C-alpha positions in Angstrom: -11.1 32.5 46.1 -13.8 30.4 44.7 -12.7 32.1 41.0 -9.5 31.3 41.0 -10.4 27.4 42.0 -12.7 27.3 39.3 -9.8 29.0 37.4 -7.2 26.2 38.4 -10.4 22.9 37.7 -10.9 24.4 34.3 -7.1 24.7 32.9 -6.0 21.0 34.7 -9.3 19.7 33.0 -8.1 21.6 29.6 -4.8 20.1 30.2 -5.7 16.4 30.9 -8.1 16.6 27.5 -5.1 18.1 25.3 -3.1 15.4 26.9 -5.6 12.1 25.8 -4.3 10.2 22.9 -6.5 10.2 19.4 -7.8 7.3 18.8 -10.3 5.4 15.8 -14.3 5.6 16.5 -16.2 3.3 14.6 -18.9 5.0 12.4 -20.1 2.3 10.0 -20.0 -1.2 9.6 -20.6 -3.3 6.4 -21.1 -7.3 7.8 -21.8 -9.5 4.9 -23.2 -13.1 4.6 -19.9 -14.3 2.4 -17.7 -16.7 1.4 -14.3 -16.1 3.7 -11.7 -13.6 2.1 -8.4 -15.1 1.3 -6.1 -12.2 0.3 -6.9 -8.5 -0.1 -4.5 -6.1 -1.9 -4.4 -3.0 -4.2 -7.0 -1.4 -2.6 -8.1 2.4 -3.2 -11.3 4.5 -2.4 -14.0 5.4 -5.2 -15.8 8.7 -5.3 -18.4 7.4 -4.2 -17.1 5.9 -1.2 -16.5 2.2 -2.1 -13.7 -0.3 -1.9 -12.5 -1.3 -5.3 -9.4 -4.1 -5.3 -8.5 -7.3 -5.4 -10.2 -9.6 -3.1 -8.8 -13.4 -4.3 -11.6 -15.1 -4.7 -14.0 -12.4 -6.2 -10.8 -11.0 -8.6 -11.2 -7.3 -8.9 -14.1 -6.5 -6.9 -16.5 -3.0 -5.4 -17.2 -3.1 -1.8 -20.4 -0.9 -1.2 -22.7 -1.3 2.2 -24.6 -3.8 0.2 -21.7 -6.4 -0.9 -19.1 -7.2 -2.8 -19.2 -7.3 -6.6 -16.9 -8.8 -9.0 -16.6 -5.6 -11.5 -13.7 -6.9 -13.5 -13.3 -11.5 -14.3 -11.0 -13.5 -15.3 -10.6 -14.3 -18.4 -9.7 -13.8 -22.4 -12.4 -11.0 -23.3 -12.3 -7.6 -24.0 -13.3 -6.2 -20.5 -11.5 -9.2 -18.9 -8.0 -9.8 -17.5 -5.8 -12.5 -17.7 -4.0 -12.9 -14.6 -4.3 -9.4 -12.3 -0.6 -8.4 -10.7 -1.1 -5.0 -10.4 -4.5 -2.9 -10.1 -4.2 1.0 -9.6 -6.9 4.4 -10.2 -6.2 5.5 -13.3 -6.8 9.3 -13.6 -8.7 11.7 -10.9 -11.7 9.5 -11.5 -12.7 6.0 -10.4 -11.3 4.4 -13.8 -8.6 1.4 -13.2 -5.0 0.3 -14.7 -4.4 -3.3 -14.8 -1.1 -4.9 -15.2 -2.9 -8.5 -16.0 0.6 -10.3 -18.2 4.4 -9.6 -17.5 4.8 -6.5 -19.4 1.0 -5.2 -20.1 -1.4 -2.7 -19.0 -5.0 -2.4 -19.5 -7.1 0.5 -18.8 -11.0 -0.2 -17.9 -13.0 3.1 -17.9 -16.4 3.6 -14.9 -19.6 2.3 -17.1 -22.8 2.5 -15.2 -21.8 0.1 -12.2 -19.2 -1.9 -14.0 -16.1 -1.0 -16.1 -15.3 -1.7 -19.9 -11.8 -1.7 -21.4 -11.3 0.6 -24.5 -7.5 0.5 -24.3 -4.1 -1.5 -23.5 -0.2 -1.0 -24.3 2.7 -3.1 -23.4 5.5 -1.2 -21.7 9.1 -2.0 -23.6 11.2 -3.7 -20.7 12.8 -7.0 -20.8 10.9 -9.2 -20.1 11.0 -10.7 -16.5 13.4 -7.8 -15.6 11.0 -5.7 -13.7 8.8 -7.3 -10.7 6.0 -4.3 -10.7 4.4 -4.2 -7.0 2.9 -0.3 -7.3 1.8 2.0 -9.5 0.4 5.7 -9.8 -0.2 7.8 -13.1 0.6 11.6 -12.7 1.6 13.8 -15.2 0.4 11.3 -18.2 3.1 8.8 -16.9 3.3 5.5 -15.3 5.5 5.4 -12.1 6.1 1.7 -11.5 7.9 0.7 -8.2 9.8 -3.1 -8.0 13.5 -3.8 -9.0 13.9 -3.7 -12.7 16.9 -5.4 -13.8 19.2 -2.9 -15.4 22.7 -5.1 -15.7 23.7 -8.1 -13.8 26.2 -10.6 -14.0 27.0 -13.6 -11.7 28.4 -11.7 -9.0 25.2 -9.5 -8.9 23.0 -6.8 -10.3 22.3 -3.3 -10.5 18.7 -2.4 -10.3 15.9 0.7 -10.2 13.2 0.8 -7.8 10.9 3.1 -9.9 10.8 2.7 -13.9 8.9 5.4 -15.8 7.1 4.7 -18.5 4.3 7.1 -20.9 1.2 6.3 -22.4 2.6 4.3 -25.7 4.8 1.6 -23.0 8.1 3.8 -23.6 10.7 3.5 -20.9 11.4 7.2 -20.0 13.2 7.0 -17.0 14.5 5.0 -13.9 15.1 6.5 -10.2 16.5 4.9 -7.5 19.1 2.7 -8.9 20.4 0.0 -6.1 24.0 -2.4 -6.0 22.9 -6.1 -5.2 24.7 -9.1 -4.7 23.7 -12.0 -6.3 22.3 -13.4 -2.9 19.5 -10.5 -2.1 16.3 -11.1 -3.0 15.1 -7.6 -3.0 12.7 -8.3 -5.9 10.4 -10.2 -3.3 10.0 -6.7 -1.7 7.1 -4.5 -2.0 7.4 -0.9 -2.8 4.8 1.8 -1.9 3.9 4.9 -4.2 1.1 7.5 -4.3 0.5 10.9 -5.8 1.1 12.9 -2.3 0.0 16.5 -3.4 -0.2 18.5 -6.8 3.3 18.3 -8.3 4.8 15.4 -6.0 4.6 11.5 -5.3 5.7 9.8 -2.5 7.6 6.6 -2.4 8.3 4.1 0.6 9.7 0.4 0.6 8.0 -1.8 3.3 11.1 -2.0 5.2 12.8 1.5 5.5 10.4 4.1 7.3 11.9 7.0 5.1 9.7 8.9 2.6 11.1 9.7 -0.9 9.4 12.1 -2.7 9.4 12.7 -6.3 8.6 15.4 -9.1 6.5 13.5 -11.7 6.6 16.3 -14.1 10.9 16.3 -14.2 11.2 12.6 -12.5 13.6 13.8 -10.0 14.1 13.1 -6.7 13.0 16.1 -4.8 14.3 14.7 -1.5 14.7 11.9 1.2 13.0 12.1 5.0 13.6 9.5 8.1 10.1 9.6 9.7 9.8 9.4 13.1 8.7 6.4 14.5 6.9 4.9 17.8 9.3 3.1 20.0 7.3 -0.4 19.5 9.1 -0.5 16.2 10.5 -3.6 15.2 13.0 -3.2 12.8 14.0 -5.7 9.9 17.7 -7.3 9.6 19.4 -5.8 7.3 20.4 -8.8 5.6 17.4 -10.0 6.2 16.6 -10.8 2.0 19.6 -11.9 1.6 19.6 -15.8 1.1 23.0 -16.9 3.0 22.5 -21.0 2.5 22.9 -22.7 -0.4 19.4 -23.4 -2.0 18.8 -27.1 -3.1 16.6 -28.1 -6.1 13.3 -28.7 -4.6 13.5 -26.4 -1.2 13.8 -22.9 -2.7 10.4 -22.1 -2.8 9.7 -23.0 0.6 12.6 -21.3 1.6 11.6 -18.1 0.2 7.5 -18.4 1.2 9.2 -19.0 5.0 11.1 -16.2 4.4 8.0 -13.7 3.2 5.9 -15.1 6.0 8.3 -14.2 8.7 8.7 -10.7 7.5 5.2 -9.9 6.7 4.4 -11.4 10.2 7.6 -10.9 12.7 8.6 -7.4 12.1 7.4 -4.2 11.4 6.3 -4.4 7.6 5.1 -1.0 6.2 1.3 -2.6 4.6 0.3 0.5 3.0 0.8 4.3 1.9 -1.7 6.8 1.4 -3.0 10.7 1.2 -6.0 12.7 2.9 -6.4 16.1 4.0 -2.8 16.9 3.9 -1.9 13.8 5.8 0.6 11.4 4.7 -1.0 7.9 6.2 0.7 4.5 6.7 0.4 1.2 8.2 2.9 -1.2 10.0 2.6 -4.1 12.4 3.4 -3.2 16.1 4.9 -7.2 17.2 4.0 -6.4 20.5 2.3 -8.3 22.1 0.6 -5.7 24.1 -0.7 -3.8 21.8 -3.1 -4.4 19.2 -1.6 -6.3 15.9 -1.7 -3.0 13.7 -0.5 0.8 13.8 -1.7 3.8 12.0 0.9 6.3 11.5 -0.4 10.0 10.3 2.2 12.2 9.4 1.7 15.9 8.4 2.0 16.2 5.2 4.0 19.4 4.7 6.5 19.1 7.8 6.0 15.3 8.0 5.8 15.3 11.8 4.5 12.4 13.3 0.7 13.8 14.6 -1.2 10.8 15.5 -0.3 7.0 16.1 -3.7 4.7 16.2 -3.9 0.8 16.9 -5.7 -1.6 15.4 -6.5 -5.2 14.9 -8.1 -3.9 11.5 -6.4 -4.0 8.2 -6.1 -0.4 6.6 -7.9 -0.6 2.9 -8.1 3.0 2.2 -8.4 6.7 3.6 -10.8 9.2 2.1 -12.5 12.7 3.7 -11.1 11.7 6.9 -12.6 8.2 6.9 -10.5 4.9 7.6 -11.9 2.1 5.6 -10.5 -1.5 7.7 -10.8 -4.6 7.1 -11.7 -6.6 10.4 -9.0 -8.6 12.3 -6.4 -8.0 9.4 -5.3 -9.3 6.1 -6.3 -12.8 5.9 -3.3 -13.7 3.6 -1.2 -13.2 6.6 -3.0 -13.4 9.8 -4.6 -16.8 9.0 -8.1 -17.5 8.2 -10.9 -15.1 9.2 -14.2 -16.4 8.7 -16.8 -13.3 9.1 -16.4 -10.7 6.3 -16.7 -7.5 8.1 -15.7 -4.0 7.1 -15.2 -1.6 9.6 -15.2 2.7 8.7 -13.5 4.5 11.4 -12.9 8.4 12.0 -10.2 9.8 14.1 -11.1 10.9 17.5 -9.5 13.5 20.0 
């Protein structure tokens, strides 16, 4: 009888442990005496476990446990950029590609503790037709997301959401074509793209939890997979980026800024997309006062089954080797002024 009781207790304990939800456990923290950061974007984790990205006041910078250091400055010099619009990893190392003008990409190579530029090219597309949002380099091609106007008239336009260029700037192909009315401003949206695994890219728009898989070699869409999402998800209305009123001269800018702020804080916008250890990882806003500000959703990259939902008030800036690198208390660009400059590093704890 005693052995039966022990067995039952063991089984109940095992069931209890297995039913516990996964959570983020902090394993490190980098805290700096630094002026407040006002905006963060285009970040990734380097081979040396540092954070590289765009930090508004520091421009393109690298964050280490010792502090934040500008690595590419603003200017017209050979190792500078004029205005960084887009920053992404070039190749398998820590080299950086920066789009700093409407149609130019400049390549910076890691050298010692800094970066030096040895080449740049202009991608051939009509001026301002392509509103670039993100980019990955794969199979010697650049896959740039963002609305690219293919044709346009008074009624509306036909756009592509992915434009593919070779290293000489020649446009090879466009993918995910879409027809828009003249009132639809999909150019304001962000479209995320990552190298998912060898021979496969993953694309997802900020407003729809559906992943599109793309073969970089064939430049074709492989398939689209709707992702399972938690019940807190607050969907953006289908016509949200449609301007419904007549905009008068002088107020269009304010109206668009209000639209952007409303979506980025009022709906479950997908902030970023990551791949690590056969996980597809995205972060979105919960829009639920009972929960923390953000949820990090972890999917199996083979089956796309939702494996973990992790809640945090921190803004995810990258994932590497099972570690989640976050900026404490949100992204200051949309979550208000954040005086403390703190980076928290977590691991998934089951």
